[in-house]
N, C-alpha and C positions, 0 to 999 in steps of 0.2 A: 504494500500500500504506500502510496506517495505520502511523504511527510507533510506536504502542503494541501493534500486532499481534504475537503471538508468532511467532518464527522457529523452525521445526523442521527439523532435519537427520535424514533417514532414511538408514540404511546397510544394504545387502545385502552382507554380508561374503563374501569369497572370496579365496583365495591368488592365483589367476590374474587374476581380475577382481573388484573391489569396487565395487559400485554406490553412488552417492550421489544424494540429491535434497534440495533445500532449498526449503521452501514457507513461505508466510505467508498469513494471511487478508487479503483485499483487498475493496474494494467489489465486491459481486457474487459473492463466494465466494473460496475458496482459489486461490492462483496459485503457479506454480513460479518461484522466483528463479534457480535454477541446478540442473542435473543432468548426470550423466555417469558416467564410470567411472575407476577407478585400475587400470591394467594393469601386470602384472609379467611379465618374460620367463620362459617355461616352463623354460628350461634353467638359470636362475639358482638359486643355492643358496637354500634356504628362508629362512635368517636374513636374507639380503640383500633378498629379496622382502618380508619383514615390515618391514624398515627403510624401504623405499619406501612401503609402505602407511601406516606411521606418519608419515613426513615429509609425504606428500601430504594425509593426513587433518588434520594440524596446520595445514597451509596453508589448508584449507577452513574449519577452526574459526576461524582468524585473519581470514579474508575475510568470513565470514557471521555470526559471533558468535551462534550459536543459543541460544535460551532452553532448549531441550531437544533431546536426541538419542534417536531411536528406532532400535533395531537388531533385526534378525530373529534369532530363536533358531535354534540348530543343529537341523536336521531329520535325525534318524537313520533313514535308509531302509535299503535293502539294501547300500549301499556304505559301509562303515566308514571306508575310506581318504578318501573325499570328506568325510565328516562330520568327520574329524580335521583335514583341511586347512582346512575352513571354520572350525573351532574355533580354529586358530592365528590366522587373520585376525581373527576376532571378539575374541580376547584382546587383540590390538593396539588394536582400536577401544575396548574397555572401558578399557584403560590410558590412552589419550590423553584420553578424555572424563573419566575419574576424576581425572586430574592437574589438570584445569581446574575441577573442582567443578561441572560442568554436570550437571543432572538427566538420568538415563539410564533409558530404558524399554525393555522387551523384549516382543516380540510373536511368536507362533507364525505360521507361514506361513498356516495355515487362518484364523486371526483376521484377518489382513491381507486375504486374499481375500474373506472374508465382509464385512468392513467396506467394501470399495471396489466389490465387484460384487454382493453379496448372495448369493454362492454360494462356500462354502469349498473347492470343487474346481475353481475357475476356472483356465483355462490361461493361458500367457504372453501370447498374443495378446489375450485378453479383458482382462487387466490393462493392457496397453499401450493398448488402445482406450479403456478407462475413464479412464486417466490423461489421455489427449488430451481427452476430453470434460469431465471434472470440473475440470481445471486450465486449460481454455481454450487448449490448445496447437494450433498449426497442423497438426502431424504427430504420429504416435505417437512416444513417446520410445524411442530406440534407444541401445545394445542393451537387451535385456529386463532386464538387471541394473539399469540406470538407472530403468526403469519400475517395477521392484520396489521400489527405494529410495524413489521418489516415493510409491508406495502405502503403504509403511511409515510415512513421514512423515505422510501424509494420515490413515492409521488413527489415529495418535497425536493429531493435531490434532482429529479428530472425537471421540475418546473423552475426551481430557483437557480440552478447552475447549468441550465440547458444551453447557455451561450458560451 
């Protein structure tokens, strides 16, 4: 990986599972530096779950020193409770990134899907397979929250540093 290549952290926020993906441009195209998820116990009080997300996100920021963070916007579908839960986790992400002064970018789920698959209605499996192919991974990234986070990071890398 080029020492001057931008490092992008993509985040797919959620209270139960927050996906993350760190990518950078390398010879031959973008490559994943790290990806995975931050999990919180379902029975744990919301405030404590948010503390866990905040602490683990800060550890990721310390480890990877991203030049930018890209986060998925909250998608308001039929389930307002889910949207509210994602909003809590997203707020923690915004706080941690803003405290460090790292540039933060927001993408709609359809923008991300369009950018990485060419189709705004792509399903989870298509995103996973495209991340495997585009980032040169041996296997599809699991769980799908990690693949989504890689896709968010790649969407930003392609749109922000496309020139």
